[in-house]
TIVO-542338 format. One record per atom (N, C-alpha, C): residue in one letter; x, y, z. Coordinates in steps of 0.05 Angstrom, whole numbers, plus 32768, in hexadecimal, padded with zeros to 4 digits. Layout:
! residues N
AXYZ ...
END
This chain:
! residues 144
M84FE7CCA862E M850F7CD68615 M851D7CBF860C S851C7CB685F5 S85277C9F85E9 S853F7CA485DB N85467CBE85D4 N85607CC485C4 N85727CCA85DD P858D7CBB85DA P859F7CC085F2 P85B07CD985EB R85AF7CE085D4 R85BE7CFC85D3 R85AD7D1285DD K85947D1385D5 K85807D2585DF K85827D2485FA K85807D0A860B K85817D0C8624 K859A7D188633 R85B17D118623 R85C77D1C8633 R85CB7D3B862F G85C07D438616 G85C27D628613 G85B27D718627 T85977D61862C T85867D6E8640 T85947D6E865A A859E7D588661 A85AE7D56867C A85C07D6C8682 V85D17D70866C V85E57D87866D V85D87DA48671 E85C37DA28663 E85B47DC28662 E85AC7DC8867A V85A47DB6868C V859A7DB486A9 V85AD7DBB86B6 K85C57DAB86B4 K85DD7DAF86C9 K85EA7DCF86BF V85E77DD986AC V85F17DF386A8 V85E07E0486B1 R85C37E0286AB R85B07E1186B8 R85B17E1486D5 D85B57DFF86E3 D85B47DFD8703 D85D17E0C870A Y85E57E0986F9 Y85FA7E158705 Y85FB7E378700 L85F07E3D86EE L85ED7E5B86E7 L85DB7E6686FE R85C37E588702 R85AE7E658712 R85BB7E6A8732 A85CF7E548739 A85D87E558754 A85F57E688751 A86027E6C8739 A86177E7C873C A86117E9A8738 L85FA7E9F872A L85F67EBC8723 L85DF7EC38739 G85D17EB28742 G85B87EB88759 G85A17EBF8742 Q85A07EB0872F Q85877EB9871D Q85797EA08718 P855F7E9A8728 P854F7E858726 P853F7E85870E G853E7E968700 G852E7E9786EA G85397E9086D0 I85527E8586D4 I855F7E7B86BC I85527E5C86B1 D854A7E59869C D853F7E418696 D85417E39867D R853D7E1D8676 R853E7E11865A R85267E18864A Q852D7E1F862F Q85177E23861C Q85127E11860C P84FA7E128600 P84EE7E0185EE P84F87DFF85D4 L84FA7DEB85C3 L85057DEB85A6 L84F37DFE8596 R85007E0C8586 R84EF7E1F8575 R84F77E188556 G85067E03854E G850D7DFE8533 G851E7E148527 G851E7E1B8515 G852F7E308505 G85317E4A8516 R85207E518523 R851E7E688538 R85267E668551 D853B7E518556 D85417E498573 D854B7E628582 E85457E688598 E85507E7C85AC E855E7E7585C0 G856D7E6185BD G85827E5885D5 G85787E4385E1 D85897E3485F3 D85827E228604 D85797E29861F L85847E418628 L857F7E4D8643 L85797E68863E R85657E75864C R855D7E90864A R85567E9C8668 G85557EB1866D G854E7EBD8687 G85687EC88698 L857C7EC6868B L859A7ECC8696 L859C7EEA868E V859F7F0086A2 V85A17F1B869F V85BF7F2186A5 A85D07F318699 A85EA7F3886A4 A85EE7F52869B H85ED7F6386B3 H85F47F8286AE H85DB7F8E869B G85C27F85869D G85B37F918693 G85AA7F838678 Y85BC7F71866C Y85B97F668655 Y85AC7F478655 E85977F448646 E858A7F268645 E85A07F16863A C85A47EFF8643 C85B67EED8638 C85A97ED2862B V85B07EC48613 V85A57EAC860E V85BF7E9C8611 V85BD7E7F8615 V85D07E71861E V85CF7E57860A E85DE7E5285F8 E85E07E3A85E7 E85F07E2385F5 V85E57E0D85F9 V85F77DF9860A V85FE7DE285F6 K86187DDA85F2 K861C7DC285E5 K862C7DAE85F5 A86267D9485F0 A86337D7F85FF A86397D6985E7 K86527D7085DF K86627D5F85C9 K867C7D5685D5 R86827D3A85D0 R86987D3385DE R86B27D4085CF S86B07D3E85B4 S86C87D4E85A7 S86BD7D658591 V86CA7D798596 V86BC7D938585 V86D97D9C8577 T86CE7D98855D T86E57DA38545 T86E07DBE8544 R86F57DCE8536 R86F27DE9852E R86DA7DEE8520 G86D47DDF8509 G86BF7DE184F9 G86A27DE2850A L86A07DCD851D L868A7DCB852C L86877DE38540 L869D7DE8854D L869E7E03855B L86947E1F854E A869F7E208539 A86937E368525 A86767E34851E E86697E1E851B E864B7E168518 E86407E218530 Y864B7E14854B Y86397E208561 Y863D7E398567 R86527E49855E R86547E648565 R86417E778552 R863E7E69853B R862B7E788526 R860C7E73852F Q86077E5C853E Q85ED7E56854B Q85E97E688561 T85FC7E6B856F T85F57E7D8588 T85F07E9E857F L86007EA6856E L85F67EBE8567 L85DE7EC28556 A85D77EAC8548 A85BB7EAD853D A85A67EA98552 E85AA7E9B8565 E85947E9C857A E85947EB6858E R85AA7EC48591 R85AA7ED7859B R859C7EEF858F E859D7EED8573 E85887EFF8560 E856F7EF48561 N856A7EDD8560 N854A7ED38560 N85407EDB857D A854E7ED98591 A85447EDF85AA A853D7EFD85B1 G854E7F0B85A2 G854E7F2785A7 G855D7F3185C1 A85737F2085C3 A857E7F2085E2 A859A7F3585D4 G85A57F3D85EF G85BA7F4E85EB G85D37F3F85E8 V85D27F2685F6 V85EC7F1785F9 V85E87EF985F3 G85FE7EEC85E2 G85FB7ED085DF G86137EC585ED V860F7EA985F7 V86227E9D8605 V86227E8185FA L86377E7485F2 L863A7E5885E7 L86487E4C85FF V863A7E32860A V86497E25861E V864E7E0A8617 V86637E028613 V866F7DE8860A V86767DD48624 W86667DC2862A W866B7DB18640 W86827DA1863C R868D7D9F8656 R86AA7D8F8655 R86A37D758666 Y86A77D61865A Y869C7D448664 Y86AF7D3D867E N86A27D35868F N86AB7D2A86AA N86BA7D4386B7 H86AD7D5A86B6 H86B47D7386C3 H869A7D7E86D0 P869D7D9086E8 P86847D9E86EF P867F7DB286DE A86617DBB86DC A86597DD186CC A866C7DEC86CB A86747DF486E7 A86837E0786E6 A869F7E0A86D1 D86A87DF686C9 D86C27DEC86B7 D86B77DEF869A A869E7DF38694 A86937DEF8677 A869F7E09866A V86A47E088651 V86B17E1D8644 V869E7E2E8639 A86A07E47863E A868E7E5E8633 A86997E6E861F H86897E71860B H86957E8185F5 H86807E9885F1 V86907EB185ED V867D7ECA85E8 V868D7EDA85D5 T86807EE985C8 T868C7EFE85B6 T86977F1485C4 L86AD7F2585BB L86B67F3E85CB L86A07F4D85CD R868F7F5385BA R86757F6085BD R866A7F5B85D4 D86627F4085D7 D864C7F3D85ED D865D7F3A8607 L86747F338608 L86877F3A861F L86877F55862B S868A7F698619 S868B7F82861F S86707F8E862E L865A7F818625 L863F7F87862F L863B7F7D864A I86477F618650 I86467F5A866E I865A7F5D8682 T866F7F6C8678 T86847F748689 T868E7F90867E P86967FA28694 P869E7FB9868B P86BF7FB88683 L86C77FA1868C L86E47F9C8687 L86F17F9B866B V86DD7F98865B V86E47F93863B V86DA7FAD862B D86EE7FB98618 D86E87FD0860A D86E97FC485EC V86D37FC885DE V86D27FBD85C4 V86D97FD185AB W86DA7FE785B4 W86DF7FF985A1 W86F67FF6858E E870C7FEE8597 E87257FE98588 E871F7FD48571 F87087FC28574 F87057FB08563 F86F27FB3854D D86E47FCE8550 D86D47FD8853B D86BC7FC48537 G86B87FBE8519 G86A47FAB8515 G86AB7F8D8518 E86BF7F848520 E86C87F6B8526 E86BF7F658542 A86B67F738556 A86B47F67856F A869D7F528576 D868A7F4C855E D867B7F378561 D86887F218550 E869B7F218546 E86A77F0E8535 E86BF7EFD8544 K86C77F08855A K86E07F01856E K86D67EF68583 W86E07EE1858B W86D17ECD859F W86E77EC985B6 V86DE7EC885D0 V86F27EC185E2 V86E87EAB85F4 C86F87E9A8602 C86EC7E868611 C86F67E85862C M86E17E7D8640 M86ED7E79865C M86D97E678668 T86E17E5E867F T86CF7E49868F T86B37E578691 L86A27E498698 L86867E55869D L86897E6686B8 D86947E5986CB D869B7E6286E7 D86A77E8486E3 E86BD7E8686CC E86C67E9D86CC E86B57EB286C1 L86A17EAA86AD L86917EB986A2 L86797EC586B3 C86727EAF86C7 C86607EB586D8 C866C7ECB86EF S86877ECB86F4 S86957EE28704 S86947EFB86F6 L86967EFE86D8 L86957F1586CD L867C7F2386CE M86657F0E86CD M86497F1886C8 M86407F2586E5 T864E7F1886F6 T86447F258716 T86577F3A8722 D866D7F448716 D867E7F5A871C D86717F758714 
END
């Protein structure tokens, strides 16, 4: 692989995949091939409370608000493309373990993977409001 950015991105996807497999006890989580405009996320095979999840992994040293908005838009599009119930955006933190990566999910998706969140009060905005936590914290919610 001659493209250093692609190589770094692949390495981060593998680290996140390996962490999720171990933390959730789900060995079927795996990287997905590129599908062009119909991308279905970087990782598939993750199931939380009966819902299939797609995971979009980003490895960028500096993430601006605009870039984060684009990553979130991509995550929702890939959730739709895959026909999955939940979309998770994982933003890698350099020089940190995978457990410390920042996981972004919509309130809608969070309500599907944990009974702790009730989105009725957010009406139609539950898929527009995002929350962030470490990947470790998200895995804890997925296993409770």
